[in-house]
Steps between C-alpha positions, in 0.01 A plus 500: 500500500863410445565156354789354702809364323531128438800283586589208274563150639857530362563808719367324810711194413814713480421658838468148638842406354652808661338402831348844559221384734737290708708817554187695601521705179258591224559633151421873506407660167487880517501793259727799561546824310816508290672287244549594139125488422350676805414207730699196602422166660658415833500124554649369823473242775352679799260464790129562449345819638153523649349696208652286219287311249608138549491255208555137608585177325698184569569615857671817373388862502536800270405839643418838343473820703189717471683784318636264230175307452336738247815485283492119506126450441439187290877442457658155491801423722707219349846347513709480185812297423684603184854485368565851634387405851211409725275753672151584614319696227186713492261493206314826556203591274503853647849580368497699177875453444796342674875500482703220345576329830133488606546655844390851404171607343269794434125531520 
């Protein structure tokens, strides 16, 4: 059984500020092959597909496709604001290493 990822209240709050739901969009979190460490996260505003796992909170939705789900098992999807910028971030317990920017990882 795959433990689905969790989304923090801060991530849902940021989606609300962006107005994703009012635009008919969801935050899509996917994993693709590539990047400097073997896999990379693809985070975008998109439309939900029928076979997506849907995580809901504060009237907003985050979706993960069925292929990416095993790579994101028990991960935490958050939003971070730092001096270098603001972005959605993934805290992934399955990643054995990651690149400096945090968008690429290996398992």
